[in-house]
C-alpha positions as CSV (number, residue, x, y, z in Angstrom):
1,M,13.1,13.6,-41.3
2,M,10.2,14.7,-39.1
3,D,8.2,12.0,-37.3
4,N,4.6,12.4,-37.9
5,V,3.7,10.8,-34.8
6,S,2.3,13.9,-32.5
7,V,3.2,14.1,-28.9
8,I,0.5,12.9,-26.6
9,N,0.1,15.1,-23.7
10,M,-3.4,13.8,-22.3
11,L,-4.5,10.3,-21.4
12,T,-7.9,9.0,-20.9
13,L,-9.2,7.1,-18.2
14,S,-12.0,4.5,-19.6
15,G,-12.6,2.6,-16.2
16,L,-15.7,4.8,-15.4
17,S,-17.5,4.2,-18.5
18,G,-21.1,3.1,-17.9
19,T,-21.4,4.5,-14.6
20,A,-23.1,7.4,-15.2
21,N,-26.6,6.4,-13.8
22,Y,-25.0,5.6,-10.2
23,R,-22.1,8.3,-10.2
24,V,-23.4,10.3,-7.4
25,T,-24.2,7.1,-5.1
26,L,-20.7,5.8,-5.8
27,F,-19.5,9.4,-5.1
28,V,-20.9,9.6,-1.5
29,L,-19.8,6.0,-0.9
30,T,-16.3,6.7,-2.2
31,L,-16.2,10.0,-0.1
32,L,-17.3,7.9,2.9
33,C,-14.6,5.4,2.7
34,Y,-12.0,7.7,2.1
35,F,-13.1,9.6,5.4
36,V,-12.9,6.2,7.3
37,I,-9.3,5.7,6.1
38,W,-8.4,9.0,7.2
39,L,-10.2,8.7,10.6
40,V,-8.9,5.3,11.3
41,N,-5.4,6.2,10.3
42,M,-5.2,9.1,11.7
43,T,-6.5,7.8,15.2
44,I,-3.6,5.4,15.2
45,I,-0.9,7.9,14.1
46,V,-1.9,10.4,16.8
47,T,-2.2,7.6,19.5
48,I,1.3,6.3,18.8
49,I,2.7,10.0,18.5
50,V,1.0,11.3,21.6
51,D,1.4,8.4,24.1
52,K,5.4,8.2,24.9
53,S,4.8,4.7,26.0
54,L,4.2,3.6,22.7
55,H,7.5,4.8,21.5
56,E,8.5,1.1,20.7
57,P,9.8,-0.4,17.4
58,M,6.8,-2.3,16.8
59,Y,4.1,0.8,17.0
60,I,6.7,3.0,15.3
61,F,6.5,0.8,12.2
62,L,3.0,0.6,12.9
63,C,2.6,4.4,12.8
64,N,4.7,4.7,9.5
65,L,2.4,1.8,7.8
66,C,-0.6,4.0,8.7
67,I,1.2,6.9,7.3
68,N,2.0,4.9,4.0
69,A,-1.8,4.2,4.0
70,L,-2.5,7.8,3.6
71,Y,0.5,8.3,1.0
72,G,-1.0,5.9,-1.2
73,T,-4.8,6.5,-1.1
74,A,-3.8,10.3,-1.4
75,G,-2.6,9.4,-5.0
76,F,-6.0,7.7,-5.9
77,Y,-8.9,8.9,-4.1
78,P,-9.0,12.8,-4.8
79,K,-8.3,12.2,-8.5
80,F,-11.3,9.7,-8.7
81,L,-13.8,11.6,-6.5
82,Y,-13.1,14.1,-9.2
83,D,-13.5,12.0,-12.2
84,L,-16.9,10.5,-10.6
85,L,-18.5,14.2,-10.9
86,S,-16.8,15.0,-14.3
87,A,-18.1,14.3,-17.8
88,T,-14.4,13.6,-18.9
89,H,-12.2,11.4,-17.5
90,V,-8.5,12.3,-18.6
91,I,-5.2,12.9,-16.8
92,S,-2.2,14.7,-18.1
93,Y,0.9,12.3,-19.0
94,A,2.9,13.9,-16.4
95,G,0.0,13.3,-13.8
96,C,-0.4,9.9,-14.9
97,L,3.3,9.1,-14.4
98,L,2.8,10.7,-11.1
99,Q,-0.1,8.9,-9.8
100,G,1.5,5.7,-11.0
101,Y,4.7,6.2,-9.0
102,V,2.6,7.3,-5.7
103,L,0.3,4.0,-5.9
104,H,3.6,1.9,-6.8
105,S,6.0,3.4,-4.1
106,S,3.2,2.8,-1.5
107,A,2.4,-0.7,-2.4
108,C,6.2,-1.5,-2.3
109,A,6.8,0.4,1.2
110,D,3.9,-1.5,2.3
111,F,6.2,-5.0,1.8
112,S,9.2,-3.0,3.4
113,L,7.4,-1.9,6.7
114,L,5.8,-5.4,7.0
115,A,9.3,-6.8,6.4
116,L,10.7,-4.7,9.1
117,M,7.4,-5.6,11.3
118,A,8.5,-9.3,10.8
119,Y,12.1,-9.0,11.7
120,D,11.3,-6.9,14.9
121,R,8.9,-9.7,16.1
122,Y,11.7,-12.4,15.2
123,V,14.4,-10.6,17.3
124,A,12.0,-10.0,20.0
125,I,10.7,-13.5,20.6
126,C,13.8,-15.6,19.1
127,R,16.1,-13.3,20.6
128,P,15.1,-11.3,23.4
129,L,18.6,-11.0,25.0
130,V,19.8,-8.7,22.1
131,Y,16.7,-7.0,21.3
132,H,17.3,-3.6,22.9
133,T,20.6,-3.4,21.3
134,A,19.1,-4.7,17.6
135,M,16.4,-2.5,18.0
136,S,17.8,0.7,19.0
137,K,16.6,4.0,18.6
138,Q,19.4,4.6,15.9
139,R,18.7,1.6,14.3
140,I,15.0,2.5,14.0
141,C,15.6,5.3,12.5
142,I,17.8,3.8,10.0
143,F,15.4,1.0,9.3
144,V,12.6,3.2,8.8
145,F,14.5,5.6,6.5
146,I,15.7,2.6,4.3
147,A,12.1,1.2,4.1
148,W,10.8,4.5,2.5
149,L,14.1,5.2,0.4
150,I,14.2,1.9,-1.4
151,P,10.8,2.1,-2.6
152,F,11.0,5.7,-3.4
153,Y,14.2,5.3,-5.4
154,L,12.9,1.8,-7.1
155,L,9.9,3.1,-8.5
156,F,11.6,6.7,-9.2
157,M,13.8,4.8,-11.6
158,S,11.1,2.8,-13.2
159,T,9.0,5.9,-13.8
160,I,12.0,7.4,-15.5
161,T,12.2,4.4,-17.9
162,T,8.2,4.7,-18.7
163,S,8.6,8.6,-19.3
164,A,11.1,8.0,-21.7
165,L,8.7,6.2,-24.1
166,R,6.9,7.6,-27.1
167,L,3.4,6.9,-26.7
168,C,1.1,5.8,-29.7
169,G,-2.2,5.4,-27.8
170,S,-3.9,7.5,-25.1
171,L,-6.6,5.1,-23.5
172,I,-6.0,3.3,-20.2
173,P,-8.6,0.9,-19.5
174,R,-8.7,1.6,-15.6
175,I,-9.8,3.8,-13.0
176,Y,-6.4,5.0,-12.1
177,C,-2.8,5.0,-14.0
178,V,-0.4,2.5,-14.0
179,N,3.1,2.0,-15.5
180,W,2.9,-1.4,-17.2
181,L,-0.4,0.1,-18.5
182,I,1.4,3.3,-19.8
183,S,4.4,1.0,-21.3
184,N,1.6,-0.9,-23.3
185,L,0.7,2.3,-25.3
186,A,4.3,2.9,-26.3
187,C,5.1,2.9,-29.9
188,S,7.8,0.5,-29.5
189,A,9.1,-2.0,-26.6
190,S,12.1,-1.1,-24.6
191,I,14.3,-3.3,-22.7
192,A,14.6,-1.0,-19.6
193,T,10.9,-1.2,-19.0
194,V,10.9,-4.9,-18.8
195,I,14.0,-5.3,-17.0
196,V,13.5,-2.5,-14.2
197,P,9.9,-3.7,-13.3
198,A,11.2,-7.7,-13.2
199,F,13.9,-6.1,-10.9
200,N,11.6,-4.7,-8.6
201,Y,9.0,-7.5,-8.6
202,T,11.7,-10.1,-7.7
203,F,13.0,-7.6,-4.8
204,Y,9.7,-7.4,-3.2
205,F,9.0,-11.3,-3.6
206,G,12.0,-11.6,-1.5
207,H,10.2,-9.5,1.0
208,V,7.5,-11.5,0.9
209,V,9.5,-14.7,1.1
210,F,11.3,-13.2,4.3
211,I,8.2,-12.4,5.8
212,F,6.8,-15.9,5.5
213,W,9.9,-17.5,6.9
214,S,10.1,-15.3,9.8
215,Y,6.7,-16.2,10.7
216,L,7.2,-19.9,10.1
217,Y,10.1,-19.8,12.2
218,L,8.4,-18.0,14.8
219,I,5.5,-20.4,15.2
220,K,7.9,-23.3,15.2
221,T,9.8,-21.5,17.9
222,C,6.7,-20.8,19.9
223,Q,5.4,-24.3,20.3
224,S,8.1,-24.8,23.0
225,S,6.8,-22.3,25.0
226,K,3.0,-21.2,26.4
227,E,4.8,-17.6,26.8
228,N,6.1,-17.3,23.6
229,T,2.9,-18.7,22.0
230,S,0.9,-16.1,24.0
231,K,3.1,-13.2,22.8
232,F,2.8,-14.6,19.0
233,M,-0.7,-14.6,19.3
234,Q,-1.0,-11.1,20.7
235,T,1.5,-9.3,18.8
236,C,2.4,-11.3,15.3
237,M,-1.4,-12.3,14.5
238,P,-2.1,-9.0,13.2
239,H,1.0,-9.0,11.2
240,V,0.1,-12.1,9.6
241,F,-3.3,-11.0,8.6
242,S,-2.2,-7.5,7.7
243,L,0.4,-9.3,5.2
244,A,-2.4,-11.5,3.8
245,V,-4.7,-8.8,3.3
246,V,-2.0,-6.5,1.6
247,G,-0.3,-9.6,-0.1
248,L,-3.7,-11.2,-1.7
249,S,-4.9,-7.7,-2.7
250,F,-1.9,-6.3,-4.2
251,H,-1.0,-9.5,-6.2
252,F,-4.7,-10.5,-7.3
253,D,-4.5,-7.0,-8.7
254,L,-1.7,-7.7,-10.4
255,L,-2.3,-11.1,-11.9
256,Y,-6.0,-9.6,-12.8
257,M,-4.5,-6.9,-14.8
258,R,-1.8,-9.0,-16.7
259,F,-4.0,-12.1,-17.2
260,G,-7.8,-11.0,-16.5
261,K,-10.3,-12.1,-18.8
262,K,-11.5,-9.0,-20.9
263,E,-15.5,-10.4,-20.5
264,I,-15.8,-9.1,-16.9
265,S,-18.0,-6.3,-16.2
266,Q,-16.5,-3.2,-15.7
267,N,-17.7,-2.8,-12.2
268,V,-16.0,-5.9,-11.2
269,K,-12.9,-4.7,-12.7
270,N,-13.3,-1.5,-11.0
271,F,-13.6,-3.4,-7.4
272,M,-10.5,-5.6,-8.1
273,A,-8.8,-2.3,-9.3
274,M,-9.6,-0.2,-5.9
275,E,-9.1,-3.6,-3.6
276,F,-5.9,-2.9,-2.5
277,L,-6.6,0.9,-2.0
278,L,-9.7,0.1,0.0
279,I,-9.5,-3.0,2.2
280,P,-6.0,-2.8,3.7
281,P,-5.9,1.0,4.8
282,I,-9.3,0.3,6.6
283,F,-8.6,-3.3,7.7
284,N,-5.1,-2.7,9.3
285,P,-5.3,0.1,11.5
286,I,-8.8,-1.4,13.3
287,M,-7.2,-4.8,13.4
288,Y,-4.2,-3.5,15.1
289,G,-6.5,-1.2,17.3
290,L,-8.6,-4.0,18.3
291,K,-5.8,-6.5,18.7
292,L,-2.8,-4.8,20.5
293,T,-3.6,-4.4,24.0
294,Q,-1.6,-1.2,24.8
295,I,-3.4,0.5,21.6
296,R,-6.6,-0.5,22.6
297,Q,-6.4,0.5,26.3
298,R,-5.1,4.0,25.3
299,L,-8.0,4.4,22.8
300,S,-10.4,3.3,25.1
301,K,-8.9,5.5,28.0
302,F,-9.0,8.6,25.6
303,I,-12.9,7.9,24.6
304,C,-13.8,7.1,28.2
305,S,-12.5,10.5,29.2
306,K,-14.4,12.5,26.7
307,S,-17.6,10.7,27.3
308,S,-17.0,11.9,30.9
309,L,-16.9,15.2,30.0
């Protein structure tokens, strides 16, 4: 017997409802933010790639962190900018799954790369004699490959389980697609859509625990040596701030999405949804560029050489 439920191929993003009066202003500000994100991240990426003295583990991981910022924001800003100038805010089901995959995998890759950076600092400060062995070029390549592969694979499995659902609704109360919200539109619950995300959350919560443990151990170790304390303040503080910004932005948005009050205005909801796609991609490269001496010196040298021409 044939089901009467029609196949839903298009979904509606309702997050921009009520913004018609200032969409042009919002478009200009969003475009400016996206330009700044590309500018600051590409500056760090190009500086690290061009300057061979920066081909060290910490800077290679930082370069990948900036690449990931461009990857993640590319899954949101072009579509969002288009929607700001459009009368209808729809997205295909396949496009929604793709956007959710890009945003989720980028967020998870952030934690993978931050975990690598924490491990790098742990070995550099606590086990300096084996640093060059533990962080050889071959191992760095393997670490970076795994840091990208695992989130891509885990989120691919999550997206596959979500795509198998039959939808009975088409309204997503957000400015972008999220797998959890797509799952809420399903006609019936699926155990896979609960187990797979639960595993992913637990797995990356383990990353956060490892990162915090690493830095707490580093702080304890550095108290016995002024040299180690100076090294920690110089190279580790940017990582700590970066973890705080990424972690708080991501988890605050996650908690709000699941437990937030419906009485909050749509504008506040939109800002909360954009927070992890706005603050970390801008804050991280600026912070690293200002705090890490070698990058700051290379950028200053480049700017001075250009101004003298």
